[in-house]
C-alpha positions in Angstrom: -61.3 -8.1 88.6 -64.9 -9.1 89.4 -64.1 -11.7 92.0 -62.6 -11.0 95.4 -59.1 -12.5 95.3 -57.0 -15.7 95.2 -55.9 -17.7 98.1 -53.4 -20.6 97.5 -51.4 -23.3 99.2 -49.4 -26.2 97.9 -52.4 -28.4 97.2 -55.0 -26.0 96.0 -56.0 -22.5 94.8 -59.2 -20.8 95.7 -60.8 -17.7 94.3 -63.4 -15.8 96.4 -66.6 -15.0 94.3 -69.5 -12.7 95.2 -70.1 -12.1 98.9 -69.6 -15.7 100.3 -68.8 -17.9 97.4 -65.6 -19.4 96.0 -64.1 -21.7 93.3 -61.3 -24.0 94.5 -59.2 -26.1 92.2 -59.1 -29.5 93.9 -57.3 -31.7 91.4 -56.5 -32.0 87.7 -55.4 -34.8 85.3 -53.1 -33.9 82.4 -51.5 -30.9 80.8 -51.3 -29.6 77.2 -48.9 -32.5 76.5 -51.7 -34.9 77.5 -53.9 -33.5 74.7 -51.2 -33.9 72.0 -50.2 -37.4 73.1 -53.8 -38.5 73.0 -53.9 -37.2 69.4 -50.6 -38.7 68.4 -51.4 -42.2 69.6 -53.3 -42.6 66.4 -49.8 -42.8 64.7 -48.2 -44.8 67.5 -46.2 -41.8 68.7 -45.7 -40.1 72.1 -43.7 -37.1 73.3 -42.2 -36.1 76.7 -41.8 -32.4 76.1 -44.3 -29.9 74.8 -42.9 -27.7 72.0 -44.0 -25.2 69.3 -45.1 -28.0 66.9 -47.4 -29.3 69.7 -48.9 -25.9 70.1 -49.7 -25.9 66.4 -51.2 -29.3 66.7 -53.4 -28.2 69.6 -54.7 -25.2 67.5 -55.3 -27.5 64.5 -57.3 -29.9 66.7 -59.5 -27.1 68.1 -60.0 -25.3 64.8 -61.1 -28.5 63.0 -63.2 -29.8 65.9 -61.0 -32.9 66.5 -62.1 -32.6 70.2 -61.6 -36.2 71.5 -58.0 -35.5 72.7 -59.3 -32.6 74.9 -61.5 -35.1 76.7 -58.5 -36.9 78.1 -57.7 -34.0 80.4 -59.9 -33.4 83.5 -60.3 -30.9 86.3 -62.1 -31.1 89.7 -63.4 -27.9 91.4 -65.0 -27.3 94.8 -67.5 -24.6 94.3 -69.6 -22.6 96.8 -72.4 -20.6 95.0 -76.0 -19.7 95.4 -78.5 -22.4 94.3 -79.8 -20.3 91.4 -76.3 -20.2 90.0 -76.0 -24.0 90.3 -79.4 -24.3 88.5 -77.7 -22.8 85.4 -74.3 -24.5 86.0 -75.7 -28.0 86.2 -77.1 -27.8 82.7 -73.5 -28.5 81.6 -73.6 -32.3 82.1 -71.7 -33.7 79.1 -68.3 -35.1 80.2 -68.8 -33.6 83.6 -70.4 -34.6 87.0 -71.5 -32.9 90.2 -71.8 -34.0 93.8 -73.6 -31.5 96.0 -73.9 -30.9 99.8 -77.2 -32.5 101.0 -79.8 -30.8 103.1 -80.9 -34.2 104.2 -77.6 -34.7 106.1 -76.6 -31.2 107.2 -78.4 -28.2 108.7 -77.9 -25.0 106.7 -76.4 -21.9 108.4 -78.8 -19.0 109.0 -76.8 -16.3 107.1 -75.6 -18.4 104.1 -77.5 -16.6 101.4 -76.4 -14.2 98.6 -77.1 -10.5 99.1 -76.3 -8.5 95.9 -74.7 -5.1 96.2 -77.2 -3.8 93.7 -80.5 -4.9 92.2 -80.9 -4.7 88.5 -84.0 -3.8 86.5 -85.6 -6.0 84.0 -84.3 -5.5 80.4 -86.9 -4.1 78.0 -85.6 -6.1 75.0 -84.1 -9.2 76.5 -86.9 -11.0 78.4 -84.5 -13.2 80.4 -82.0 -10.6 81.2 -81.4 -7.4 83.2 -80.2 -3.9 82.3 -78.7 -1.6 84.8 -79.6 -0.8 88.4 -83.2 -0.2 89.5 -84.2 3.3 90.4 -82.0 4.8 93.1 -84.9 6.1 95.2 -86.2 2.6 95.8 -83.0 0.6 95.7 -82.3 0.5 99.5 -85.9 -0.4 100.2 -85.7 -3.2 97.6 -82.5 -4.5 99.1 -84.1 -4.6 102.6 -87.2 -6.4 101.2 -84.9 -9.0 99.5 -82.8 -9.5 102.6 -85.8 -9.8 104.9 -87.4 -12.4 102.6 -84.3 -14.5 102.7 -83.9 -14.2 106.5 -87.5 -15.0 107.1 -87.3 -18.2 105.0 -84.2 -19.3 106.9 -85.9 -18.4 110.2 -88.9 -20.5 109.3 -86.6 -23.3 108.3 -85.0 -23.2 111.7 -88.4 -23.1 113.4 -89.5 -26.2 111.5 -86.2 -28.0 112.5 -86.8 -27.1 116.2 -90.4 -28.4 115.9 -89.0 -31.8 114.9 -89.7 -31.6 111.2 -87.1 -33.6 109.2 -84.4 -31.7 107.4 -85.4 -33.1 104.0 -88.8 -31.4 104.3 -87.8 -28.3 106.2 -85.3 -27.3 103.5 -88.2 -26.9 101.0 -88.8 -23.3 102.4 -85.3 -22.1 101.8 -84.6 -19.4 99.1 -82.8 -19.9 95.8 -80.3 -17.3 97.1 -79.1 -19.9 99.7 -75.5 -21.0 99.2 -74.7 -24.6 98.4 -71.5 -26.4 97.7 -70.5 -28.9 95.0 -67.6 -30.9 93.6 -67.5 -30.4 89.8 -65.4 -32.7 87.7 -65.2 -32.0 84.0 -63.1 -32.7 80.9 -61.1 -29.8 79.5 -63.5 -29.6 76.5 -66.5 -29.4 78.8 -64.9 -26.7 80.9 -64.2 -24.7 77.7 -67.8 -25.1 76.6 -69.0 -23.9 80.0 -66.7 -20.9 79.8 -67.8 -20.0 76.2 -71.5 -19.9 77.3 -71.2 -18.5 80.8 -68.6 -15.7 80.0 -70.9 -14.4 77.3 -72.4 -11.0 78.1 -75.9 -12.6 77.7 -75.2 -14.9 80.7 -76.4 -13.8 84.1 -73.8 -11.5 85.8 -73.5 -13.7 88.9 -72.6 -16.9 87.0 -70.2 -14.9 84.9 -68.2 -14.2 88.0 -67.8 -17.9 88.7 -66.9 -18.6 85.1 -64.1 -16.0 85.4 -62.8 -17.8 88.4 -62.9 -21.1 86.6 -61.0 -19.7 83.7 -58.4 -18.1 86.0 -57.7 -21.5 87.6 -57.7 -23.5 84.4 -55.6 -21.3 82.2 -52.2 -21.9 83.9 -52.6 -25.7 83.7 -53.8 -25.8 80.0 -52.6 -22.5 78.5 -52.4 -23.6 74.9 -55.4 -26.0 74.9 -57.8 -23.7 76.7 -56.9 -20.7 74.5 -57.2 -22.8 71.3 -60.7 -24.1 72.3 -61.9 -20.7 73.3 -60.5 -19.0 70.1 -62.0 -21.7 67.8 -65.4 -21.2 69.4 -65.1 -17.4 69.1 -64.4 -17.7 65.3 -67.6 -19.7 64.9 -69.8 -17.0 66.4 
């Protein structure tokens, strides 16, 4: 398990991710039955109980890319993640939307930035990726340099605030490692597309941890539909 654990209550479930982040399921609309009823309305039919024939229909819909029924089911997540993770996440805009905490309204906390447990070296083949930990003899020095850079950025941000500089300009010096928070609402199809891309081993390790949390929270609500969508995409690779 790459994330830190699950906390739950009657209204929500939350999974801790990385050192300070989380993914929390806020709300959802529909179940697997919603998907099949959206499909069967074409024939003027509706069911009240999901059965094996419905599971077969869900698989058929996913396999043959009849995806409209999957867009009648939605989920809303509250996510806390580093800004560089959201830079990648927010590329997934189709049938989804984001609302983010605003640095114009709130003052960011001084220690709210991501510190990795290990720093990876640049991959020799994949220009955009990484490949294993950097040399052990410089790792601690590199972690200290990384942490000091983040802390200094936040310190200067605080200094600017104290000097009377407006929050909307002072925030410009903050690092990409800073944590932010968003509400993300997306159709089930959009969630599955996000998972297919961001669980891939070519995706950055940090966003893969958040994708794992999203999958863990989504699967119990749409067990047949999510599995069918993911399997159909895997078959097309």
